[in-house]
C-alpha positions in Angstrom: 30.3 17.4 -52.1 27.0 18.7 -50.7 26.9 18.3 -46.9 23.9 16.9 -45.1 21.3 19.2 -43.7 22.1 18.0 -40.2 25.8 19.1 -40.6 24.7 22.4 -42.1 22.5 23.2 -39.1 25.6 23.1 -36.9 27.3 25.8 -39.0 27.6 29.3 -37.6 28.1 31.3 -40.9 28.0 30.7 -44.6 30.1 32.3 -47.4 29.3 32.6 -51.2 32.6 33.5 -52.9 31.7 34.7 -56.4 33.8 36.1 -59.1 31.8 39.3 -59.0 30.6 39.6 -55.4 31.3 38.0 -52.0 28.4 37.4 -49.6 28.4 36.3 -46.0 25.4 35.0 -44.0 25.6 34.7 -40.3 23.2 32.4 -38.4 20.7 34.5 -36.5 21.8 37.8 -38.1 21.1 37.2 -41.8 23.1 38.6 -44.7 25.8 40.8 -43.3 28.2 41.2 -46.2 27.3 41.8 -49.9 30.3 43.5 -51.5 32.3 43.1 -54.8 35.1 40.5 -54.7 37.9 43.1 -55.2 40.9 44.3 -53.2 43.3 47.2 -53.9 46.9 46.5 -52.9 50.0 48.8 -52.8 52.6 46.8 -54.7 55.4 48.7 -53.1 54.6 47.8 -49.5 52.1 44.9 -49.9 49.5 46.9 -47.8 45.8 46.5 -48.4 44.4 49.8 -49.5 40.7 49.0 -49.9 38.2 46.1 -50.3 34.7 45.7 -51.7 32.8 48.6 -53.2 35.6 51.2 -52.8 38.2 48.9 -54.4 35.8 48.3 -57.3 35.5 52.0 -57.9 39.3 52.2 -58.0 39.5 49.9 -61.0 41.2 51.6 -63.9 41.7 54.8 -61.8 44.8 54.0 -59.8 48.5 55.0 -60.1 50.9 52.3 -61.3 51.9 51.1 -57.8 48.3 50.3 -56.7 46.7 47.2 -58.2 43.1 46.1 -58.0 43.1 42.3 -57.7 40.3 39.7 -57.7 41.1 36.7 -55.5 38.2 34.7 -56.8 37.6 33.6 -60.4 34.6 31.6 -61.6 33.7 30.7 -58.0 37.1 29.3 -57.3 39.7 30.9 -54.9 42.8 31.6 -56.9 44.7 33.6 -54.2 44.0 32.2 -50.8 46.0 34.7 -48.8 44.3 37.7 -50.5 40.9 36.1 -50.2 41.4 35.8 -46.4 42.6 39.4 -46.1 39.6 40.6 -48.1 37.1 38.6 -46.0 38.7 39.8 -42.7 38.2 43.4 -43.7 34.7 42.8 -45.1 33.5 41.1 -41.9 35.0 43.8 -39.7 36.6 43.4 -36.2 33.4 43.3 -34.2 31.8 40.5 -36.3 35.0 38.5 -36.3 35.3 38.7 -32.6 31.7 37.5 -32.3 32.4 34.5 -34.5 35.7 33.6 -32.7 33.8 33.3 -29.4 31.8 30.4 -30.9 33.0 27.0 -29.6 34.3 24.9 -32.6 33.4 27.5 -35.2 31.8 25.9 -38.3 31.4 27.4 -41.7 29.5 26.5 -44.9 30.6 27.6 -48.4 29.1 27.3 -51.9 31.3 25.9 -54.5 30.7 25.5 -58.3 29.4 22.2 -59.6 32.1 19.7 -60.5 34.8 21.8 -58.7 38.0 19.9 -58.7 39.6 18.8 -55.3 42.2 21.6 -55.5 39.4 24.3 -55.9 37.5 22.7 -53.0 40.7 22.7 -50.8 41.3 26.4 -51.6 37.9 27.3 -50.4 38.3 25.3 -47.2 41.7 26.8 -46.4 40.3 30.3 -47.0 37.7 29.8 -44.3 40.0 27.9 -42.0 42.2 31.0 -42.1 39.3 32.9 -40.7 39.1 30.6 -37.7 36.7 27.9 -38.9 37.4 24.5 -37.3 35.2 22.7 -39.9 34.0 23.7 -43.3 31.0 22.1 -45.1 30.8 22.5 -48.9 27.5 22.9 -50.7 27.0 22.7 -54.5 26.0 26.2 -55.7 23.3 24.7 -57.9 21.5 23.2 -54.9 22.0 26.2 -52.7 20.6 28.5 -55.4 17.6 26.3 -56.0 16.8 26.3 -52.3 17.3 30.0 -52.1 14.8 30.8 -54.8 12.1 28.5 -53.3 12.2 25.6 -55.8 10.8 22.3 -54.4 14.1 20.5 -54.8 13.2 17.7 -52.4 10.1 16.6 -54.4 10.2 13.8 -57.1 9.6 16.4 -59.8 12.0 17.9 -62.3 13.4 21.4 -61.4 15.8 23.1 -63.9 17.9 25.9 -62.8 20.5 28.1 -64.5 23.0 30.0 -62.4 24.3 32.9 -64.5 27.5 34.0 -62.9 30.2 36.5 -63.9 32.7 34.0 -65.2 30.6 30.7 -65.6 27.1 29.5 -66.3 25.9 26.4 -64.4 22.9 24.4 -65.6 21.3 21.5 -63.8 18.1 19.4 -63.5 17.3 18.6 -59.9 15.0 15.9 -58.4 14.7 14.4 -55.0 17.2 16.9 -53.6 20.0 15.7 -55.9 21.5 16.7 -59.3 20.3 14.4 -62.1 22.4 16.0 -64.8 24.4 19.2 -64.9 26.9 21.2 -67.0 29.2 24.1 -66.4 30.0 26.5 -69.2 32.9 29.0 -69.1 30.7 31.8 -70.3 29.2 34.4 -68.1 28.4 38.0 -67.7 32.0 39.0 -68.2 32.0 37.4 -71.7 28.9 39.4 -72.6 30.5 42.6 -71.3 33.6 41.8 -73.5 31.4 41.2 -76.5 29.8 44.7 -76.1 33.2 46.3 -75.7 34.6 44.6 -78.8 31.5 45.6 -80.8 31.8 49.2 -79.9 35.5 49.2 -80.7 35.3 47.5 -84.0 32.2 49.2 -85.4 32.3 52.6 -83.8 36.0 53.1 -82.9 34.8 53.8 -79.3 36.5 52.6 -76.1 34.0 52.2 -73.3 35.2 52.5 -69.6 35.2 49.1 -68.0 32.7 50.1 -65.3 30.2 51.5 -67.8 29.5 48.2 -69.6 27.0 46.7 -67.1 25.2 50.1 -66.5 24.9 50.4 -70.2 23.2 47.0 -70.5 20.9 47.7 -67.6 20.0 51.1 -69.1 18.9 49.3 -72.2 16.6 47.1 -70.1 12.9 47.9 -70.3 12.9 45.9 -73.5 15.9 47.8 -74.8 17.7 44.7 -76.0 14.6 43.1 -77.4 13.0 43.8 -80.8 10.3 45.9 -79.1 12.8 48.3 -77.6 14.2 51.6 -78.9 16.1 51.4 -82.2 19.1 53.5 -81.1 20.7 54.7 -77.9 23.5 57.3 -77.2 26.7 56.0 -75.7 29.7 58.1 -74.4 33.3 56.8 -74.5 36.8 57.6 -75.8 37.7 57.7 -79.5 40.2 55.0 -80.3 42.2 57.2 -82.8 42.2 60.6 -81.1 41.8 59.7 -77.5 39.1 62.4 -77.0 35.7 62.0 -75.5 33.0 61.2 -78.1 29.3 60.2 -78.2 27.8 57.8 -80.8 24.3 56.6 -81.5 24.4 52.8 -81.4 21.9 50.5 -83.1 20.5 48.3 -80.3 19.8 45.5 -82.8 23.5 45.3 -83.5 24.3 45.2 -79.7 21.7 42.5 -79.3 23.3 40.5 -82.0 26.8 41.0 -80.4 25.7 39.6 -77.0 23.9 36.7 -78.6 27.2 35.3 -80.0 28.7 34.2 -76.6 25.4 33.0 -75.5 25.3 30.2 -78.1 27.5 28.2 -75.7 24.9 28.6 -73.0 22.2 27.3 -75.4 24.4 24.3 -76.3 24.9 23.5 -72.6 21.1 23.6 -72.0 20.6 21.3 -75.0 23.3 18.9 -73.7 21.7 18.8 -70.2 18.2 18.1 -71.6 19.5 15.3 -73.9 21.1 13.6 -70.9 18.0 14.0 -68.8 15.3 11.2 -68.5 12.2 11.8 -70.7 9.9 11.9 -67.7 11.8 14.8 -66.1 11.9 16.7 -69.5 8.2 16.4 -69.7 7.9 18.0 -66.2 10.0 20.9 -67.4 7.6 21.8 -70.2 5.1 22.8 -67.5 7.3 24.0 -64.7 9.8 25.8 -66.9 13.4 27.0 -66.1 14.4 29.2 -63.2 17.3 31.7 -63.8 19.4 33.0 -60.9 22.7 34.8 -60.5 23.6 38.4 -61.1 23.9 38.0 -64.9 20.3 36.7 -65.1 19.2 40.4 -65.0 20.8 41.1 -68.4 18.0 42.6 -70.5 16.5 40.2 -73.1 18.4 37.1 -71.9 15.3 35.3 -70.6 13.3 36.1 -73.7 16.1 34.8 -75.9 16.2 31.5 -74.0 12.5 31.3 -74.1 12.4 31.6 -77.9 15.3 29.2 -78.4 14.1 26.4 -76.0 10.4 26.7 -76.2 9.7 26.3 -72.5 8.8 29.0 -69.9 11.8 30.8 -68.4 11.5 32.6 -65.1 13.8 35.0 -63.2 14.0 34.5 -59.5 13.2 37.4 -57.1 16.6 38.9 -56.1 18.4 36.4 -58.3 21.9 37.7 -57.3 21.5 36.5 -53.6 19.7 33.2 -54.2 22.8 31.0 -53.4 23.7 32.7 -50.1 20.0 32.8 -49.2 19.8 29.1 -49.8 22.8 28.5 -47.5 21.1 30.6 -44.9 17.9 28.6 -45.1 19.9 25.4 -44.5 21.8 27.0 -41.6 18.6 28.1 -39.9 17.1 24.6 -40.3 14.1 25.8 -42.4 14.6 23.1 -45.0 13.1 19.7 -44.2 14.3 16.7 -46.2 11.8 14.3 -47.7 11.8 11.1 -45.6 12.4 8.0 -47.7 12.1 5.1 -45.3 13.0 1.7 -46.7 10.0 -0.7 -47.0 10.0 -3.8 -44.8 8.9 -7.2 -46.0 
C-alpha cells in the first residue's frame, strides 16, 4: 500500500483525512489546511452552510434542518461526495486553481494500517474528484514515523503509537517497513465518552459535547495523575431538572474512568510485542515508544503506558501533525532510502 519514495516525489499535494481533523500539505507551500473534519448541511436544500472550524462550533447548536456531518470516520471516507465538497471549500478557489494548472496532477494520501480495498478506493475517489490524475497511498504509521523524525530506514526497532480520534494504531518498524502492527477501535472519542458517562452516572451531570476535551486538557499539568489536584469544578446541565449546575469531581475517579477504555490499547501493545522478534523488542527497551496523534496529548496517558509496559514512552513534538508532516517530507524529497544493493559472487 505504501508508495515508493520516487512516486511520492512526483506528487503535488498530500492529504491526511482524519476523523477529527483534515490536513493538506502542498509541495513548496507547506501545510495549508488544518481544520476539523466537519461540514454543516441544510437538509431542506442540500446546501453546504459551513465547513471546518465554523461547522465544528455549530455542533449541538443548530436548528433541526441544519445537520453537522463528519464524512470521515476512523481515517476512512464514509461519504465521498461530502468529503469532496468539504475539501473544495477548505482549499479555497485560489489554491484549487493553482493545483489544477499542474500537468497531470498527482496526490498522496495517508490511509490507516490494514485499510480494506473499499476504504482505499473511497480515499482515491475523493481526491480524484478534486482533479488528481493519480493518487498514491501511504500507510499512516510510516508517514507519522517519518514526520516525528524516527529513523525508520535503519535496521533498528522503532515503535510508534498513532492515537487518533476513532482508532489507535500500533506498529514496530524496521528497515522502512512494518514488522508487526495492530489497529484498535479505541481512540480519543471513546475516552471522551467514558468521561461523559462517568459524570452522568455518578453526578447526574450532562456535559456539553464540546467541553469534554477542554476539560481533559484543563486537567493536564499532572491533573489526571496521582500528583495532580484531588478535585476540580465542572459546569454542566443537571439530568433531572435541566438547569445549569456545578459539581466538584474527584480527579482520581475521572482517571479511573478513562483507564477503562485504554485497557484495549494496552492489550494491543502486548499483542504487537508478542508478535515481534526478540532482537527488536530488546531495541525498544532502550529506544522506547513514540506517541503521535491528537489524542496523545491526553493528560496522564503517557505515564499510564510507561507504568504498564515498563519502557520509556515519548510524545512527539506537535504530535497532531506528524502524519501530514511525514507526507510533506516525502513529497519534498527530504527522505533518502537506505540502499541495499545485492551482493555479487
